C-alpha positions as CSV (number, residue, x, y, z in Angstrom):
1,M,3.7,1.0,-0.2
2,T,1.5,0.4,-3.2
3,E,0.0,-2.7,-1.7
4,E,-0.9,-0.7,1.4
5,L,-2.6,2.0,-0.7
6,D,-4.4,-0.6,-2.7
7,G,-5.7,-2.2,0.5
8,E,-6.9,1.2,1.8
9,A,-8.7,1.8,-1.5
10,Q,-10.3,-1.6,-1.4
11,R,-11.4,-1.0,2.2
12,D,-12.9,2.3,1.3
13,R,-14.9,0.7,-1.6
14,T,-16.1,-2.1,0.6
15,A,-17.1,0.2,3.4
16,R,-19.1,2.4,0.9
17,A,-20.9,-0.7,-0.5
18,F,-21.6,-2.0,2.9
19,R,-23.1,1.4,4.0
20,R,-25.4,1.3,0.9
21,S,-26.6,-2.2,1.8
22,D,-29.3,-2.9,4.3
23,L,-27.0,-5.4,6.0
24,D,-25.7,-5.3,9.5
25,V,-22.2,-6.4,10.4
26,D,-23.3,-9.7,11.9
27,E,-25.1,-10.7,8.7
28,L,-22.1,-9.9,6.6
29,W,-19.7,-11.6,9.0
30,M,-21.8,-14.7,9.2
31,H,-21.7,-15.1,5.4
32,Y,-18.0,-14.1,5.2
33,F,-17.2,-16.7,7.8
34,S,-19.3,-19.4,6.1
35,I,-17.3,-19.0,2.9
36,G,-13.9,-19.4,4.6
37,G,-13.2,-16.0,6.2
38,D,-11.2,-16.2,9.4
39,A,-11.5,-12.7,10.9
40,G,-13.9,-12.1,13.8
41,A,-17.0,-9.9,13.7
42,M,-15.2,-7.2,15.7
43,E,-12.3,-7.2,13.2
44,I,-14.8,-6.9,10.3
45,E,-16.5,-4.0,12.0
46,A,-13.2,-2.2,12.7
47,Y,-12.2,-2.8,9.0
48,L,-15.4,-1.3,7.7
49,H,-14.8,1.8,10.0
50,G,-11.2,2.2,8.7
51,S,-9.4,1.3,11.9
52,Y,-8.2,-2.2,11.0
53,M,-6.6,-3.7,7.9
54,L,-7.4,-7.3,6.8
55,R,-5.0,-9.5,4.9
56,P,-5.5,-9.3,1.1
57,I,-7.2,-12.7,0.9
58,Q,-9.6,-11.8,3.7
59,R,-10.4,-8.5,2.1
60,D,-11.3,-10.4,-1.1
61,L,-13.5,-12.9,0.8
62,L,-15.3,-10.1,2.5
63,D,-15.9,-8.4,-0.8
64,H,-17.2,-11.6,-2.2
65,A,-19.5,-12.2,0.7
66,L,-20.9,-8.6,0.4
67,Y,-21.4,-9.2,-3.4
68,E,-23.2,-12.5,-2.8
69,L,-25.5,-11.0,-0.2
70,G,-26.2,-8.0,-2.3
71,D,-27.0,-10.2,-5.2
72,S,-29.3,-12.3,-3.2
73,F,-31.3,-9.2,-2.2
74,G,-31.4,-8.0,-5.8
75,D,-28.9,-5.1,-5.4
């Protein structure tokens, strides 16, 4: 149960950070995929809208991709 709640909290934080960025889902997905992510763009979009849950390693990769992209834009 705790792992599920942790995953939901991580998803909420990631979605908020994504909404604050100027990125679109395709940009984020492309970078996520290039660093080893294996979820499709539609799964990423569903995850960011709260209707799909990624596995923990995939959530971490997505967070890392978002961080790297934000850092490259000076955010």
